[in-house]
N, C-alpha and C positions, 0 to 999 in steps of 0.2 A: 557362571559355573566353570570350574576348572576340571580338566581330565588329566591328572598326573599319572605317571607310570612308575613302576618299580621293577625294571627288567631283571635285576639280579635275583629276586626272589621268585619270579614268575617263569623263568626258563626251566621248566621241569615237566615231566610226563603228564601230570594232572592238568596243568594249564593247557597243554596241547590237546589232551583228551576232551576237555570241556569246550574248547574252541571248535573241535571237530563235531561234537554233539550239537552245538548251538549255532553253527554257521548258518544253517537253514531254520532250525526250530525256533530261533529267537523271533522270527517273523510271525509265528503262530502261537508262541508260548502263552501269552496272556489269554488268548481266546480258548485254548484247550485246557489250560491248568485250572481255570476258575471252577471247573466241575469236580475237581478232586483234591485241590489244595485247601482243605477246609480249615477254618479257624483263623485265617489271616486277618479278616476284618475285626474279629473279636480281639485279636492282639492289638491292632491299631487303636481300637476304642479304649483299651485298658492302659495305654501308655501314660496318660495323664502327664504330659510333658510340662515342666514348669516354664513360666514366662522367660524367654531368652535362653531356654535350654538347648543343649547340643545333643543330637540324636545320630547315632551311627548304626547303619545296617550292614552287617557282615554277610556277603553274598547277596548283593542288592539286585542282581539279575537285570530285568528290564526296567527297574525303578518303579514298578507298579505300586509297591507298598509305600515307597518314599513319596510319590506324588499324592497318594491319598492321605498320608499322614501330614504332609506339609500343608495341605488345604485344611485339615482338621485342627492343626496347631500352628496358626499363622505367625506366631511370635518366636518360633523355634528355628534353628538352623539344622540342616540335614547333611549327612555325609554318608557315602556308600562306597564300599570296596567290593571288587569281584575279581576272581582269578581269570575270568574269561574276557579277553579283549573284544570278542564278538558280542557278548552280552552287553558290554558297556556302550557299544554303538547304539543299541536299542535304548539303553538307559538315557543316553544323551538326547535322543529324539523324544522320548516320553516327557522328559523334563522341559524341553524346549516347547513342545506342544502345549504344555500346561502353564507356560510362562513362569516356571519355577527355577530357572537356571541361576538366577541371582542368589537364591537361598540354599542351593544344593551344590555339593562338591562331590565329584566322582574320582575314583582312583583305581588303578590296577594293582592288586596286592594279594598276597597269600594270607588267608585268615589266621593261620597258625603262627605266622612270623612276619609281622610288619611293624614299622616304626611309625606310629600314628602322628607324632609331632612332625617328623620329616615329610611324611606323605600327605597329611591332611591339614597340617598347621595347628592341630589341637592335640593335647596329651591326655585329656580326661573328658568323659562324656556322661551326660545325665541319664541317657537311655541307650542301650545297645540291643539290637534286634537280630535274632537268628530265625528267619522264617523259611522253613523247609530247606535249610541249607546243611545242617549238621549231618543229615543222612547222605549227603553228597560229598562231604569233606573227609577224605581218608584220615587225617590226623584231627578228628573232631574234638577229641578230649583236649588236645593242645590248644585248639582254637577257643574253646570255652575258658580254659585256664588263662589264656592270654587276655581275653576280654575282661576277666575279673581284675586284672591289673590296670585296666583303662577306666574303671568306674570312678566317677567323682563322688564326693560325700553325698549321701542321699540318692545315689544312682541305682539303676535297676537294669538287669539283663532280662529280656523277654524272649522266650523260645516257644515256637510251635513247630511240630514235625510229626511225621508218621508214627503211630503207635504200633502195638503188636496185634491189634484186631482180636483181642481175647474175648470180647463180647459179641463178636460177629460169627457167622457160620464159617466152619473150617474151609469149605471150598472157596469162599470169598477171600479169605486171608491168603490161601495158596495162590489164587489167580492174581491178586493184587501184588504180592511180593514177586511173582514171576514177571509181571508187567514192569514193576519198578526196576528190577534188575537189568532190564533192557536199556535203561537210562542211567545205569551206574548208581542207583539209589539203594541204600541199605538202612532200613529203620534200625535205630539204636536201642536194643532191648534194655541196656543198662543206663539209659539216659538219666532216669530219676536218681538212681543210686550214686552215679558219678557226681551229679550236681549236689547231692547231699554232702558228699565228700568235699567238694569245692567250698561249700558253704562253711564247713568247719575250718578248713584251711585258711580262708580269707575273711572270716568273721562276718559272714553274710547270713541272711535268713533265706529260706527256700520254701516256696509254695508251689505245689504241683497238682495237676488235674488231668483226668482222663476225659476226652471229648468224643462224643458220638460213638459210645460203646467201645472205646479204645481204638477207633479209627485213627485218631490223632492224640497227641499228648502236648500239654502246655505247662510251662513253668515260669516262675519269676524268681530271680536271685536279687536280693535287695541289700544295699549297704546303708546302714543307719548313720 
């Protein structure tokens, strides 16, 4: 496993903010988030990575998803970027504990603006994953648009993130959004419509679904 850095793109307020948030929380992140980051395992099960495929997770955090996916798809290679150097410390430990360091590459980078070839040694990926990260990336639209340019033929972008809780009680939605705001999380109300726009612009297909009464939203952008 390599842990490359991209200092030029990461010296900005959002990187510092995320490091401040996760300097402590990274130690308890997986334990606490498993109760409300719903749909992540569903996403992993649906990746259907081809043999020898390359998988990139944008905003890989502690590498929890990478480790699970790497065990599920043993013939694939995995890459993860995150803007938080603090989170990458935990990611390295996660992969080392799982004996997956040889198949996984980590790098520090800005989701909306990174050179995949220079940073990761690969220019195109068969699967790109955004798992509860778009709601934390201020330029989230740019991050998705950039990911579209990194898709290999037959590639797919898989997304799961917070929905608008339209099928849940209003009090629950208010409390959840207030709680998420404490961690700089903003559910993207126009996620589906923007991805439909990207699909047209990049010649992709788009499949979207509401999960758990719109607690979460999932979608797949596919290149044929």
